[in-house]
Structures are given as structure tokens and as C-alpha cells.
VMD Tcl script that draws the C-alpha trace (Angstrom):
set ca {
  {36.53 -27.93 0.41}
  {35.02 -27.20 -3.27}
  {31.76 -27.29 -1.72}
  {32.78 -24.94 1.57}
  {33.90 -22.14 -1.03}
  {30.76 -22.40 -3.31}
  {28.79 -22.36 -0.06}
  {30.42 -19.04 1.04}
  {30.41 -17.40 -1.72}
  {26.71 -18.64 -2.43}
  {25.84 -17.55 0.74}
  {27.76 -13.88 0.47}
  {25.58 -13.59 -3.02}
  {22.65 -13.83 -1.64}
  {23.49 -11.22 1.52}
  {24.55 -8.61 -1.04}
  {21.48 -9.38 -3.17}
  {18.61 -8.76 -0.19}
  {21.10 -5.97 1.13}
  {20.96 -4.59 -1.91}
  {16.68 -4.56 -2.69}
  {16.32 -3.49 0.59}
  {18.12 -0.41 -0.60}
  {17.69 0.11 -3.76}
  {13.23 -0.55 -3.44}
  {11.70 1.85 -5.21}
  {8.35 -0.10 -5.65}
  {5.72 0.14 -2.79}
  {3.39 -3.12 -2.60}
  {0.01 -1.23 -0.64}
  {-2.73 -3.08 0.82}
  {-5.60 -2.20 2.15}
  {-7.53 -3.05 5.40}
  {-11.20 -1.48 5.46}
  {-12.15 -1.29 9.35}
  {-15.23 0.61 8.31}
  {-18.51 -0.51 8.14}
  {-18.71 1.17 4.52}
  {-17.07 -0.37 1.34}
  {-14.21 1.59 -0.28}
  {-13.68 1.98 -3.53}
  {-11.13 3.34 -6.49}
  {-8.93 4.28 -4.36}
  {-6.68 6.51 -5.96}
  {-2.55 7.76 -5.32}
  {-2.31 11.10 -6.27}
  {1.23 12.83 -7.48}
  {2.12 16.15 -8.42}
  {1.78 15.22 -12.60}
  {-0.70 12.50 -12.59}
  {-3.52 10.54 -10.70}
  {-3.00 6.71 -10.70}
  {-6.21 4.85 -9.55}
  {-4.45 1.82 -7.35}
  {-6.86 -0.71 -5.59}
  {-9.93 -0.41 -8.62}
  {-11.39 -3.41 -6.76}
  {-14.06 -2.48 -4.20}
  {-13.23 -3.72 -0.37}
  {-15.56 -4.44 1.90}
  {-15.71 -3.91 5.37}
  {-13.67 -6.11 7.40}
  {-11.81 -6.97 4.20}
  {-8.89 -7.16 2.58}
  {-7.71 -5.98 -0.54}
  {-4.97 -7.37 -3.35}
  {-1.49 -6.57 -2.82}
  {-0.80 -4.33 -5.89}
  {2.29 -2.50 -6.29}
  {3.44 0.44 -8.30}
  {7.11 1.68 -8.90}
  {7.05 5.05 -6.83}
  {8.60 6.14 -3.15}
  {7.53 9.75 -1.79}
  {4.58 11.71 -1.05}
  {1.15 11.59 -1.97}
  {-2.58 12.15 -1.61}
  {-5.06 8.93 -1.00}
  {-8.51 9.66 -2.48}
  {-10.99 7.01 -2.49}
  {-15.06 6.47 -2.65}
  {-16.85 4.79 0.11}
  {-20.45 3.49 -0.22}
  {-22.77 3.21 2.81}
  {-25.39 1.48 3.58}
  {-28.56 4.10 1.67}
  {-26.51 3.72 -1.56}
  {-24.55 7.32 -1.08}
  {-21.71 8.36 -2.54}
  {-18.64 9.77 -0.70}
  {-15.45 11.11 -1.60}
  {-13.08 10.80 1.06}
  {-9.23 12.79 0.58}
  {-7.17 11.43 2.98}
  {-4.44 13.84 2.89}
  {-0.59 13.17 2.09}
  {0.64 9.82 2.82}
  {5.01 9.11 2.54}
  {5.54 6.10 1.24}
  {9.15 4.90 1.64}
  {9.45 1.63 -0.89}
  {8.12 -1.91 0.72}
  {5.21 -3.37 1.70}
  {2.48 -1.73 3.82}
  {-0.67 -2.97 4.67}
  {-2.92 0.28 4.98}
  {-5.97 0.21 7.55}
  {-8.42 2.80 7.29}
  {-11.19 3.28 9.71}
  {-13.64 5.56 10.38}
  {-14.36 7.05 13.96}
  {-17.18 9.45 14.94}
  {-17.41 10.32 11.81}
  {-13.58 11.43 10.89}
  {-11.45 8.78 8.66}
  {-8.34 7.99 9.99}
  {-5.60 5.49 9.23}
  {-2.56 3.45 9.82}
  {-0.25 1.54 8.16}
  {0.57 -1.97 10.08}
}
mol new
graphics top color blue
foreach p $ca { graphics top sphere $p radius 0.5 }
foreach p [lrange $ca 0 end-1] q [lrange $ca 1 end] { graphics top cylinder $p $q radius 0.2 }
display resetview
């Protein structure tokens, strides 16, 4: 009988812990997948008061960045630098992107000369 009560209490505890984590999650975990033919580097998340270099590693074409975690949620501008095959740098502003907390895979691509993004 004690084992059943312990199992029930443990199950309820883990269920409530998971629910609380989902409701109160203010951490964003971001990974970038580069679908373009150019290197992406120094991806920055620009908020109202400051700039945070969030993914400092260089993401080669077709590759994934490491997962980076920050403690904020909301609307931000995404800016990064690219290096093409000729060695020319370009600064790209992806515009406003909303982060709701949790884990995101941000796919960045370049189609017909225009930069685009989508979340998976």
C-alpha cells in the first residue's frame, strides 16, 4: 500500500513540476540552421535597451549552431553578419522576431537575393 501511495505522490509531483515549467518558462533555447550558401556569424538579438551576441559561433552553410540559452522572452530584432565565397561581409537585419520561451530551431535561408527565416 505504501508503494502505491509513494508512486501516486511521485507521479503527481512530476506532473505538476512539468506543468509549472511549461507555464513559467522565461528561458529561450535557440539553435540556428544555415540553409544559405554563406557563412553566418555573430547572430545578435537586439532588445529595447541592449544588444546581446547570442550565437557567437560561425554557422557554415548546411550546418547547425550550438544551442544557446538566454533568459528572456518577447519581441527582438535579429541581426547577423554573413561572409560570402568572395570574402565580402554583409550585415543582415531579419527584422522583428517573437520568442515565447522554450526551444526554437531558427532556419535562415537566402532566396532570390532576399534573406528569410522560419521556425521549426
